C-alpha positions, -999 to +999 in steps of 0.1 A: -194-013-218-177+017-230-156+023-195-183+043-178-180+028-141-215+041-131-232+021-160-210-007-151-224-009-116-257-003-127-255-035-150-239-055-122-268-046-098-291-058-128-274-092-130-272-094-090-308-087-085-321-105-115-341-075-129-352-078-165-339-116-166-323-143-144-298-139-118-263-143-130-237-136-099-207-143-122-217-116-146-224-093-114-189-101-102-173-093-135-190-059-138-186-049-100-150-055-105-145-035-135-165-006-118-145-012-085-112-009-102-123+024-119-131+039-085-166+034-082-176+035-046-209+015-045-193-013-067-164-014-043-188-021-014-209-045-035-173-063-045-164-066-007-198-079+002-193-106-026-160-118-012-172-117+023-203-139+015-185-160-012-209-152-039-196-162-074-161-162-059-141-181-030-147-162+003-120-143+012-124-118+041-089-101+035-100-090+000-135-080+013-119-057+040-097-042+012-125-033-011-146-018+020-115+001+028-112+016-005-150+026-005-146+038+032-115+060+026-132+076-005-161+086+018-189+060+011-207+055+044-216+020+036-181+010+030-174+028+063-200+007+081-189-026+066-152-022+074-161-011+109-181-044+112-151-064+100-128-043+126-150-051+153-154-087+146-115-091+136-128-107+105-102-109+076-080-080+096-069-075+130-096-068+155-095-030+164-124-017+184-112+019+184-109+022+146-145+003+144-160+030+167-142+057+145-156+044+112-192+037+128-190+073+139-182+086+104-208+065+089-233+076+112-228+112+101-233+106+065-262+129+049-287+105+031-319+109+011-349+102+033-366+087+002-336+062+002-348+038+023-318+015+020-294+043+028-316+052+058-316+018+074-277+014+069-273+048+086-294+037+114-274+005+119-243+025+120-256+047+147-268+019+167-234+002+165-217+032+174-238+036+206-234-001+214-195+001+211-191+033+227-209+020+257-184-006+263-155+019+260-136+036+286-134+074+283-099+074+272-110+049+243-136+070+234-114+100+230-089+083+211-118+072+186-130+110+184-095+120+177-098+097+148-130+111+136-119+148+140-086+144+120-098+118+094-095+133+058-117+119+028-090+100+007-070+087+033-072+060+059-077+070+095-047+090+111-021+080+134-035+077+170-007+099+184-009+137+177+014+143+145+050+149+156+064+181+144+076+182+109+113+174+105+133+205+094+156+194+065+181+212+044+206+200+017+238+192+032+273+203+018+277+168+003+253+138-004+239+117+024+263+090+036+257+062+066+266+085+095+276+067+126+285+077+160+312+061+182+302+024+189+278+021+160+283-002+131+265-004+098+250-039+091+233-032+060+222-005+034+192-008+014+164+014-004+130+024+009+101+046-004+077+068+015+040+059+013+020+084+032+022+119+047+030+107+082+065+094+070+059+055+067+087+040+046+084+005+028+113-016+025+126-053+027+126-069+061+161-083+054+174-047+052+161-037+088+163-073+106+185-072+136+190-033+135+195-018+169+187+017+150+175+025+115+180+057+096+167+070+063+176+099+042+164+113+009+187+124-017+201+158-004+185+154+033+199+145+066+195+110+078+166+104+101+162+079+130+130+061+127+111+030+144+099-001+129+059-002+126+053-036+111+071-064+095+064-097+076+093-120+074+076-145+051+070-118+023+100-100+033+081-066+040+087-040+067+073-005+073+093+021+094+083+055+105+105+085+102+083+113+106+088+131+074+055+148+070+069+174+045+082+146+022+066+136-011+049+102-012+050+074-037+016+063-053+004+028-062-010+018-097-045+016-100-043-006-133-037-041-135-016-048-163+014-068-153+024-083-187+057-097-200+073-069-222+059-037-202+085-011-197+093-003-161+121+014-140+137+008-108+152+035-085+174+030-055+208+033-037+230+003-047+265-001-036+264+028-015+298+046-013+309+030-046+282+041-070+265+073-071+251+087-039+225+106-054+205+074-065+205+051-096+176+048-120+176+017-143+154+004-171+141-027-180+108-047-183+088-073-169+101-107-179+075-130-161+044-125-138+057-149-113+089-156-095+109-187-088+091-220-092+060-199-104+058-181-071+028-158-076+038-133-051+068-121-073+074-109-108+105-114-125+123-080-140+151-075-164+162-039-149+198-044-133+199-042-097+228-045-071+233-048-035+216-020-019+186-018-042+167-041-020+134-024-009+133+000-038+104+007-058+095-008-092+077+019-112+055+017-144+058+044-171+031+065-151+056+067-123+033+045-098+047+016-078+040-018-092+066-036-071+094-036-047+128-051-054+135-081-034+162-106-045+180-119-075+197-150-086+231-156-070+253-158-099+280-182-084+256-207-069+238-206-102+267-211-123+279-240-101+245-258-106+241-251-144+273-241-156+261-204-169+259-171-154+226-155-151+221-121-166+197-097-150+176-124-133+158-102-107+125-102-089+101-079-073+073-083-047+042-072-066+023-042-053-008-063-048+012-082-017+025-048-006-010-033-004-025-061+016+003-059+039-003-021+044-041-027+047-036-054+073-018-031+093-042+000+085-012+018+070-025+045+047-012+048+011-020+065-022-037+049-053-031+068-086-055+071-117-023+082-138-030+073-175-003+090-193+032+077-198+060+099-187+094+103-198+122+079-176+140+109-166+110+126-152+101+093-134+134+094-120+132+130-108+099+123-090+113+089-076+141+106-060+117+128-041+102+098-021+129+070-023+159+072+000+187+053+019+177+028+046+207+024+070+206-005+095+229+001+125+243-020+153+256-007+184 
């Protein structure tokens, strides 16, 4: 109860198994949740199992897969086995036999204590599942899965299935980056995006890149680079494009749940490009409400000023971690006509939980931080400009 995640996991096991008393699945769920959020891999796997089976909580395969993936990427072989099973079955996440084979293989290589019969049995299941799935694969499919296994790094999701592209050589230009066009190209829109992993995947709003013939991205002081769309969700207004910027810094998501009205936050972005500063804008505000319009739980309301071009930019807590993405604001003229008053700084951001579910669903890796010390706003801004850039949508 003093915050020790191992003790919390042990206590959860006692409640789940009824050791020393009666079985109490609600208490087990509570303590597994506490330990899982603190990074305890056994608890993450157990929590995933509870969501998968619907024990003391509504069955939710997507959330189960999320917790299995947290444990798997941290190197826990039971989480890897459980995630592989969901990938093979397409339960909660898109079916992906190649990724399943990779995780089965990684799990089968785990070193376990022979005295721990449960671990021995779980590894045996991983080996059997690996052999059964590999037996149905072509030589090419097995080669791709083996590539993922060889290049997997603890702490990250499986790598891209293509060999990494050469790092892009970037150098500060003589002037700040601007939307550069060639003959026949038309700029449809500009927005903001932020890098979430070391292979150069950039998160932004879908409405920023919708209808683009070409997408370009540039950090402050770096050349604009052309990229390609990886995945999009029109309903939640999320898009990810890859720009192969392996040397760039990456954003990190918050590992704490503390979205409380009144919490300080920062927004970094590139609003009104060509009119305001081309080196990026940092604005400060606070969390106004934990829901969006009409209590839409996907969003939170923020008071930090945003302008056209801020769309897709990160909302950061005072640890410098992402807690949301700027998505929309109340239209001043429309609202004035409706209620006779002009709204002031009524802006909305998609919550980081929605972003992470999207990234998990598409197997896009990202970093979760355990930061706990507040930073100065200026320091957060300096960090943000290293992973936040301009997104330029072009039409030929």
